[in-house]
C-alpha positions in Angstrom: -40.0 -120.0 -45.4 -36.5 -119.7 -44.8 -37.4 -117.2 -42.3 -39.8 -119.1 -40.6 -37.5 -121.8 -40.4 -34.8 -119.7 -39.2 -36.8 -119.1 -35.9 -36.9 -121.2 -33.2 -40.2 -122.7 -31.3 -39.0 -120.5 -28.2 -38.8 -117.1 -30.5 -42.1 -118.2 -31.9 -43.8 -118.4 -28.5 -42.1 -115.1 -27.6 -42.4 -112.7 -30.6 -46.1 -113.3 -30.9 -46.7 -112.6 -27.1 -44.2 -109.7 -27.0 -45.6 -107.9 -29.8 -49.2 -108.6 -28.6 -48.3 -107.0 -25.2 -46.6 -104.3 -26.7 -49.9 -103.4 -28.9 -51.9 -103.8 -25.9 -49.7 -101.4 -23.8 -49.8 -99.0 -26.8 -53.9 -99.5 -26.8 -53.7 -98.9 -23.1 -51.8 -95.4 -23.7 -53.9 -94.4 -26.3 -57.2 -95.0 -24.7 -56.0 -93.5 -21.4 -55.0 -90.4 -23.5 -58.5 -90.5 -24.9 -60.3 -91.0 -21.4 -58.3 -88.2 -19.6 -58.9 -85.8 -22.7 -62.7 -86.5 -22.3 -62.4 -86.4 -18.5 -60.1 -82.8 -19.3 -63.0 -81.5 -21.3 -65.7 -82.0 -18.9 -63.6 -80.6 -15.6 -62.2 -77.8 -18.1 -65.7 -76.7 -19.4 -66.8 -76.7 -15.8 -64.0 -74.9 -14.5 -64.2 -72.2 -17.1 -67.9 -71.5 -16.6 -67.7 -71.3 -12.8 -64.7 -68.7 -13.2 -67.1 -66.7 -15.7 -70.2 -67.0 -13.1 -67.7 -66.2 -10.2 -66.6 -62.9 -12.4 -70.2 -62.0 -13.2 -71.4 -62.7 -9.5 -68.6 -59.7 -8.8 -69.9 -57.6 -11.2 -73.5 -58.1 -10.3 -72.8 -56.9 -6.7 -71.3 -53.7 -8.0 -74.3 -52.9 -10.1 -77.0 -53.9 -7.8 -75.2 -51.9 -5.3 -75.4 -48.8 -7.1 -79.0 -49.1 -8.3 -79.5 -49.5 -4.6 -77.7 -46.3 -3.5 -79.4 -44.0 -5.9 -82.8 -45.4 -4.9 -82.0 -44.9 -1.3 -81.2 -41.4 -1.9 -84.2 -40.2 -4.0 -86.7 -43.3 -4.0 -88.6 -44.0 -7.1 -91.6 -41.7 -7.1 -90.6 -39.3 -4.5 -90.7 -35.5 -5.5 -88.0 -33.4 -5.8 -88.0 -30.2 -4.1 -87.9 -26.9 -6.3 -85.1 -25.7 -4.2 -82.2 -28.2 -2.3 -82.4 -25.7 0.4 -86.1 -26.5 1.1 -85.2 -30.5 2.0 -81.7 -30.1 3.2 -81.9 -32.1 6.4 -84.0 -34.7 5.0 -81.6 -35.2 1.8 -78.6 -35.5 4.4 -80.3 -38.2 6.1 -81.4 -40.0 3.0 -77.7 -39.6 1.6 -75.9 -41.0 4.9 -78.4 -44.1 4.4 -77.7 -44.5 0.5 -73.9 -44.2 1.1 -74.0 -46.7 4.0 -75.8 -49.6 1.7 -72.3 -50.3 -0.4 -69.7 -47.9 1.5 -67.4 -49.9 -0.5 -67.4 -48.9 -3.7 -70.2 -46.5 -3.5 -69.0 -44.0 -0.8 -70.5 -40.9 -3.0 -73.5 -40.0 -3.9 -74.4 -36.6 -5.2 -77.3 -34.6 -7.0 -77.7 -31.6 -9.2 -80.7 -29.7 -10.3 -81.7 -27.2 -13.0 -81.3 -24.1 -10.9 -77.6 -24.9 -11.2 -77.6 -26.0 -7.3 -75.7 -29.1 -6.4 -75.5 -31.7 -3.1 -73.1 -34.3 -2.4 -72.3 -36.6 0.5 -68.9 -38.0 0.7 -68.3 -40.9 3.2 -64.5 -41.5 4.4 -65.8 -44.2 6.4 -68.6 -45.4 8.6 -68.7 -42.2 11.2 -66.8 -39.7 9.0 -68.0 -37.8 5.7 -68.0 -34.5 3.8 -71.1 -32.6 2.6 -70.6 -30.8 -0.7 -73.1 -28.2 -1.1 -73.9 -25.4 -3.6 -77.0 -23.3 -3.1 -76.2 -20.3 -5.5 -75.3 -21.3 -9.1 -72.9 -18.5 -9.4 -70.5 -19.5 -6.2 -68.3 -22.5 -5.7 -69.4 -25.3 -3.5 -68.9 -25.2 0.1 -67.1 -28.4 1.7 -68.2 -29.3 5.4 -66.9 -32.4 7.3 -68.8 -33.9 10.5 -69.0 -37.3 12.1 -72.3 -39.4 12.7 -75.7 -39.2 10.5 -76.6 -36.3 12.4 -73.3 -34.7 13.5 -72.8 -31.0 13.8 -71.0 -29.3 10.3 -67.4 -28.4 10.7 -66.5 -25.2 9.0 -66.8 -24.7 5.5 -64.3 -24.3 3.0 -64.8 -23.1 -0.8 -63.4 -25.0 -4.0 -61.1 -23.2 -5.8 -63.5 -23.7 -9.1 -67.0 -23.1 -9.2 -68.7 -26.6 -9.9 -71.5 -26.3 -12.6 -73.6 -29.4 -12.3 -75.5 -28.9 -15.2 -72.5 -29.2 -17.5 -71.2 -32.3 -16.2 -71.4 -35.7 -18.3 -73.5 -37.5 -15.8 -76.2 -34.7 -15.6 -76.7 -34.7 -19.4 -77.0 -38.7 -19.3 -79.4 -38.5 -16.6 -81.5 -35.4 -18.0 -82.0 -37.4 -21.4 -82.5 -40.7 -20.1 -86.2 -42.0 -18.8 -84.4 -44.5 -16.3 -81.4 -45.1 -14.8 -78.0 -44.9 -17.1 -74.7 -45.5 -17.0 -71.8 -42.9 -18.1 -68.8 -43.9 -20.2 -66.1 -45.5 -18.1 -63.6 -42.8 -17.8 -60.1 -42.2 -15.9 -60.2 -40.6 -12.4 -57.4 -38.1 -12.6 -56.6 -38.4 -8.9 -56.1 -41.9 -8.8 -55.6 -43.3 -12.5 -58.4 -45.7 -11.7 -61.1 -46.6 -14.1 -64.5 -45.1 -12.8 -68.2 -45.4 -14.2 -71.2 -43.3 -13.1 -74.4 -44.5 -12.8 -77.4 -41.5 -12.9 -81.2 -41.2 -13.1 -83.2 -38.0 -13.3 -85.4 -36.9 -10.6 -88.7 -35.0 -11.0 -91.0 -32.8 -9.0 -94.7 -33.5 -7.7 -95.9 -32.5 -11.1 -93.8 -35.0 -13.0 -91.4 -32.1 -14.5 -87.9 -32.8 -14.5 -85.9 -31.1 -11.7 -82.4 -32.6 -11.5 -80.0 -35.7 -11.6 -78.8 -38.0 -8.7 -75.6 -40.0 -9.2 -73.2 -42.1 -7.5 -69.6 -43.3 -8.9 -68.6 -47.0 -9.2 -64.9 -47.5 -8.9 -63.7 -50.5 -10.8 -60.6 -51.0 -9.1 -62.0 -53.5 -6.5 -63.2 -55.5 -9.7 -59.6 -55.6 -11.4 -58.1 -56.5 -7.9 -60.4 -59.3 -8.1 -60.2 -60.6 -11.4 -56.4 -60.6 -10.9 -56.3 -62.6 -7.8 -58.0 -65.4 -9.5 -56.2 -68.6 -9.3 -57.0 -70.6 -12.5 -53.9 -72.2 -14.3 -50.6 -71.3 -14.8 -51.1 -69.5 -18.3 -54.7 -68.7 -18.2 -56.1 -65.1 -18.9 -59.1 -63.7 -17.4 -60.4 -60.2 -18.5 -63.7 -57.8 -18.4 -64.2 -56.0 -21.7 -66.7 -53.3 -23.1 -67.6 -54.5 -26.6 -65.2 -52.1 -28.5 -62.2 -54.0 -26.7 -61.4 -51.7 -23.8 -60.3 -53.2 -20.7 -62.2 -52.7 -17.5 -60.1 -55.6 -15.8 -57.4 -58.2 -16.6 -55.8 -61.1 -14.8 -52.7 -60.4 -17.1 -52.3 -57.1 -18.2 -53.0 -53.4 -17.0 -56.0 -51.4 -18.3 -54.6 -48.3 -17.6 -51.1 -47.0 -19.8 -49.2 -44.0 -19.0 -48.1 -41.9 -22.2 -45.0 -39.8 -22.3 -46.6 -36.2 -21.5 -47.9 -37.9 -18.3 -51.6 -38.3 -18.8 -53.4 -41.9 -19.0 -55.2 -43.7 -21.7 -57.2 -46.9 -21.7 -55.7 -50.1 -23.1 -57.8 -51.9 -25.7 -57.3 -55.9 -25.6 -55.9 -55.8 -29.1 -53.1 -53.5 -27.6 -52.3 -56.1 -24.6 -48.9 -57.1 -24.3 -50.4 -60.7 -23.6 -51.1 -62.9 -26.7 -53.4 -65.2 -25.3 -55.5 -62.1 -24.4 -55.2 -60.8 -27.9 -56.2 -63.8 -29.4 -59.0 -64.7 -27.2 -60.5 -61.1 -27.4 -60.3 -61.6 -31.4 -62.1 -64.8 -31.1 -65.0 -63.2 -28.7 -65.0 -60.0 -31.3 -65.5 -62.7 -34.1 -68.5 -64.4 -32.7 -70.2 -61.1 -31.7 -69.8 -59.7 -35.2 -71.2 -62.9 -36.6 -74.3 -61.7 -35.1 -74.7 -64.8 -32.5 -76.7 -63.5 -29.7 -75.2 -64.2 -26.3 -77.8 -65.1 -23.4 -75.7 -67.5 -21.4 -72.2 -68.3 -21.3 -70.3 -69.6 -24.3 -67.6 -72.3 -24.4 -65.3 -72.7 -27.6 -62.1 -74.3 -28.6 -59.5 -72.2 -31.0 -56.0 -72.3 -31.9 -54.4 -69.8 -30.0 -50.6 -68.7 -30.3 -47.7 -70.8 -31.2 -50.8 -73.1 -32.6 -51.9 -73.9 -29.5 -55.2 -75.2 -28.6 -57.2 -73.0 -26.1 -60.4 -73.4 -24.2 -62.4 -70.3 -24.1 -65.4 -69.3 -22.3 -67.2 -65.7 -22.2 -70.5 -64.1 -21.5 -72.3 -60.8 -21.6 -73.2 -58.6 -19.1 -76.1 -56.3 -19.5 -78.8 -54.3 -17.5 -81.7 -52.0 -18.0 -79.4 -48.7 -17.2 -77.1 -49.4 -20.4 -74.2 -51.4 -18.9 -72.9 -53.8 -21.6 -69.6 -55.6 -20.5 -68.1 -58.9 -21.6 -66.3 -61.7 -19.3 -63.7 -64.0 -21.0 -61.7 -66.5 -19.9 -59.0 -68.5 -22.1 -57.0 -71.4 -20.5 -54.4 -73.6 -22.8 -55.4 -76.8 -23.2 -52.0 -78.1 -22.6 -52.4 -76.5 -18.9 -55.0 -79.1 -18.2 -53.6 -82.0 -20.1 -50.2 -82.1 -18.3 -51.0 -84.5 -16.2 -52.9 -86.8 -18.5 -50.0 -86.4 -20.9 -47.4 -87.4 -18.3 -49.6 -90.3 -16.8 -50.2 -91.6 -20.2 -46.5 -92.0 -20.7 -45.9 -93.6 -17.2 -48.8 -96.0 -18.2 -47.1 -97.0 -21.5 -43.9 -97.5 -19.8 -45.5 -99.6 -17.4 -47.1 -101.5 -19.9 -44.1 -102.4 -21.9 -42.2 -103.5 -18.4 -45.1 -105.8 -18.2 -44.9 -107.3 -21.4 -41.1 -108.2 -20.8 -42.2 -110.1 -17.3 -45.4 -111.8 -17.9 -48.4 -111.5 -20.6 -50.6 -112.1 -17.1 -49.5 -109.2 -15.3 -49.9 -106.9 -18.3 -53.7 -108.0 -18.7 -53.8 -107.7 -14.9 -52.7 -104.2 -15.2 -55.0 -103.5 -18.2 -58.0 -104.3 -15.9 -57.0 -102.6 -12.9 -56.2 -99.3 -14.7 -59.2 -99.3 -17.2 -61.7 -99.6 -13.9 -60.3 -96.9 -12.2 -60.1 -94.6 -15.3 -63.9 -95.6 -16.0 -64.5 -94.5 -12.4 -62.8 -91.1 -13.1 -64.3 -90.7 -16.4 -67.8 -91.5 -14.6 -67.2 -89.0 -11.8 -65.9 -86.5 -14.3 -69.2 -86.4 -16.2 -71.5 -86.6 -12.9 -69.5 -83.2 -12.1 -70.3 -81.7 -15.3 -73.8 -82.6 -14.9 -73.6 -80.7 -11.7 -73.3 -83.4 -9.1 -70.6 -81.9 -7.1 -70.9 -84.5 -4.4 -70.2 -87.2 -7.0 -68.2 -90.3 -5.1 -64.9 -91.5 -6.7 -64.0 -95.0 -5.4 -60.4 -94.8 -6.7 -57.7 -95.2 -4.1 -54.2 -95.7 -5.4 -50.9 -94.3 -4.5 -49.7 -94.0 -8.3 -50.0 -91.7 -11.0 -53.7 -92.4 -11.3 -54.3 -92.1 -7.8 -52.8 -88.5 -7.8 -55.2 -87.6 -10.4 -58.1 -89.1 -8.2 -56.9 -87.1 -5.5 -56.4 -83.9 -7.8 -60.0 -84.4 -8.7 -61.4 -85.0 -5.5 -59.6 -81.9 -4.2 -61.2 -80.0 -7.1 -64.4 -81.2 -6.2 -63.8 -80.2 -2.7 -62.9 -76.3 -3.8 -65.9 -76.5 -6.1 -68.1 -76.8 -3.2 -66.2 -75.2 -0.3 -65.3 -71.9 0.3 -61.6 -72.1 1.0 -61.3 -69.6 3.8 -64.0 -70.7 6.4 -64.4 -74.2 5.3 -68.0 -73.7 4.9 -70.1 -74.7 1.7 -69.8 -72.1 -1.0 -72.7 -70.0 -2.8 -73.3 -72.6 -5.5 -73.6 -75.6 -3.4 -76.2 -73.6 -1.0 -78.2 -72.5 -4.3 -78.4 -76.1 -5.5 -79.2 -77.2 -2.1 -81.8 -75.1 -1.7 -83.4 -75.9 -4.9 -82.7 -79.6 -4.6 -84.9 -79.5 -1.2 -87.5 -77.8 -3.3 -87.6 -79.9 -6.2 -88.0 -83.0 -3.7 -90.8 -81.4 -2.0 -92.7 -81.2 -5.4 -92.0 -84.5 -6.7 -93.3 -86.1 -3.5 -96.0 -83.7 -2.8 -94.9 -82.9 0.6 -93.9 -79.6 1.1 -91.9 -79.4 4.2 -91.4 -75.6 5.4 -87.8 -74.5 5.9 -85.9 -71.0 6.6 -83.4 -69.3 5.0 -81.4 -66.8 7.0 -79.4 -64.5 5.2 -76.4 -63.0 7.6 -74.4 -59.9 7.0 -71.9 -58.8 9.5 -71.9 -55.3 10.9 -68.8 -53.1 10.1 -66.6 -55.7 8.8 -65.1 -53.4 6.7 -64.0 -51.5 9.8 -62.1 -54.5 11.0 -60.5 -54.5 8.1 -59.6 -51.2 7.7 -58.3 -50.9 11.5 -56.4 -54.4 12.0 -56.0 -55.6 8.5 -57.1 -58.1 6.0 -55.5 -60.9 8.2 -57.8 -59.8 11.1 -61.0 -59.8 8.6 -59.9 -63.5 7.6 -59.7 -64.4 11.3 -63.1 -62.5 11.9 -64.8 -64.5 9.1 -63.3 -68.0 10.3 -64.6 -67.7 13.7 -68.0 -66.5 12.7 -68.4 -69.0 10.1 -67.4 -71.7 13.0 -69.9 -70.2 15.4 -72.8 -70.4 12.7 -71.7 -74.1 12.0 -71.8 -75.0 15.5 -75.4 -72.9 16.4 -77.3 -75.1 14.0 -78.4 -78.7 13.9 -76.5 -81.3 12.0 -78.6 -81.4 9.1 -79.1 -77.9 8.7 -76.5 -76.1 6.1 -74.2 -73.1 6.5 -72.3 -71.4 3.4 -70.4 -68.3 3.1 -72.2 -66.4 0.3 -69.9 -63.3 -0.6 -67.9 -61.5 1.3 -69.0 -60.8 4.9 -72.2 -62.6 4.1 -73.3 -66.0 5.2 -76.4 -68.0 4.3 -78.0 -70.7 6.3 -80.5 -73.3 5.5 -82.7 -74.2 8.5 -84.6 -77.6 7.6 -87.9 -78.7 8.7 -89.2 -75.1 10.6 -92.8 -75.3 11.4 -93.6 -71.6 12.1 -92.5 -68.5 11.8 -92.4 -68.1 15.1 -89.8 -70.9 15.7 -88.0 -69.5 12.5 -87.6 -66.2 14.4 -86.4 -68.0 17.7 -83.5 -69.2 15.6 -82.5 -66.1 14.2 -82.6 -64.7 17.5 -80.1 -67.6 18.6 -77.8 -66.5 15.6 -77.9 -63.0 16.4 -77.1 -63.9 19.9 -74.2 -65.9 18.9 -72.8 -63.1 16.4 -73.3 -60.6 19.2 -70.9 -62.6 21.6 -67.2 -60.9 21.3 -64.6 -62.3 19.1 -62.1 -64.9 20.4 -59.7 -64.4 17.7 -59.3 -60.6 17.1 -58.9 -57.7 19.7 -61.5 -54.8 18.9 -60.8 -52.7 21.6 -59.0 -50.7 19.1 -62.4 -49.7 17.0 -64.2 -46.0 17.5 -66.6 -46.1 20.7 -70.1 -47.5 20.1 -69.2 -49.3 16.6 -71.5 -52.0 16.7 -70.1 -55.4 15.7 -71.8 -58.9 15.6 -74.3 -59.3 12.6 -77.7 -58.6 11.0 -79.8 -61.6 10.3 -82.8 -61.6 7.5 -85.0 -64.2 7.3 -87.1 -65.8 4.7 -89.7 -68.8 5.0 -90.4 -71.6 2.1 -92.8 -71.5 0.7 -94.4 -68.2 2.3 -91.8 -65.9 1.0 -90.6 -67.7 -2.2 -90.7 -70.7 -4.3 -87.3 -70.9 -5.7 -83.7 -70.3 -4.2 -83.3 -67.0 -6.0 -86.5 -65.7 -4.4 -85.7 -66.5 -0.8 -82.4 -65.5 -1.0 -83.3 -61.9 -2.3 -86.4 -61.8 0.4 -83.8 -62.9 3.2 -81.4 -60.1 1.8 -84.1 -57.4 1.7 -85.1 -58.4 5.4 -81.4 -58.3 6.5 -81.2 -54.6 5.1 -84.2 -53.7 6.9 -83.4 -55.2 10.1 -80.0 -53.5 10.0 -81.8 -50.2 9.2 -84.4 -50.9 12.2 -81.5 -51.8 14.7 -79.1 -49.1 13.7 -81.5 -46.6 13.5 -84.4 -47.1 16.3 -87.4 -45.4 16.6 -87.9 -42.8 19.4 -90.3 -44.0 22.1 
């Protein structure tokens, strides 16, 4: 009672209100942290899965390309000749076409038969190649350079050693496999880069084994792609085999040089990056537990220095025996830095508000609470795949910075950074959404999907540098955007590939007119890059494949694949016109 009597009326009025507002300020900080943490969980999960998917797409492009190369070299069902010299001209033509499909990375296709003969075609670029021929088992291979698909063979030079195809690992693997197969990943002794070989057995007209056709897949470009991924300050992304051997990594090399000068592959458990070692241990634990990985998995675990780490990983397999694991790990502190700083500032503002007036503090509570709720709702919408979800938060303080960062993240998730066009994910979602709306309303409105691939784009990069290549992609993207109507969509699909969705196309003839218009637009000389230094006769512009909904497919994946195949067929016809 003495304490109560010692306090003045002013103190009685001030102390409870001050304690209340200080308590409210602390509550605001706790709620802000919790809400921000929930928003970060949604955004982090989406970012990790998006990054894993991007790496998976890069792997898929390499793998699918190698299968197409073997199919072009020896189409399934084509009988192999008893002797290579009986089919030499036709094999040279097919192998040229095969190495044209994905000249980077599949620029080398080769074949060996049970007689000990060998035939290989190495492409240096779009025009120059080398024929590697061995018709007698006891003799070394002949190496003959030539230019163009039907160019005259140069003077033959002989290899120093006798190449015996039947003793090579790729031949033995293809000989025993019933379909496509991958050899073990090995280190190329010339470049010290990782290489995998895809092989397939070839039969004669009676179904008897005759030989093996194969192509090498350099993994250097995949490693460069992973290294250039911009995730966060301390994040790590890597691709491994199930035994932990690194294929690609954003933080450490995949090959190490020994004291004797030889090279060995690095296992993830030997990585000099602690987060990578910890992430692999978590992946290994999940696999050893027998969990089947049919889709990307996300987890949170305690990493180095007892720090929480967000992890996503997926398994990539194919019918040829490929079995790789993609993993992306990000310390949670990388995501929480902005949220933690914002919470501290919010608490400080609340405490200052308590000293000024309770009303101002309550006003700040409502003001901050509404915008944080909007941010959470927007983050939840993005987590559900609604990348266009609006965020009506317009402020200049820390929450405004967080909101602007969120809007920028939304923009990056749906936009190709270089060209400003929509990205692959948005295009696939748009096509799928268009189809689903038609099904819901039972009103099928035809539309066209155009698949654009630039001609000789790699040649532009090789001659003028990647800056010229980037300017080419930017100009082509602008042309495509200006060539279609306001309601049509244009997206950069991958590399030098673009996809257009042309709405409300009444007929195939109308779609064909649009395709010809797009080809005319692509054919016009570039304004931002001077191509006069290219070799004479090199075609530029682009090839445009076309698919119509619903005639050519009833899903986004089917329409894209049909357009891709049609583009390659159109490229083949235009580049190799039949004689009249």
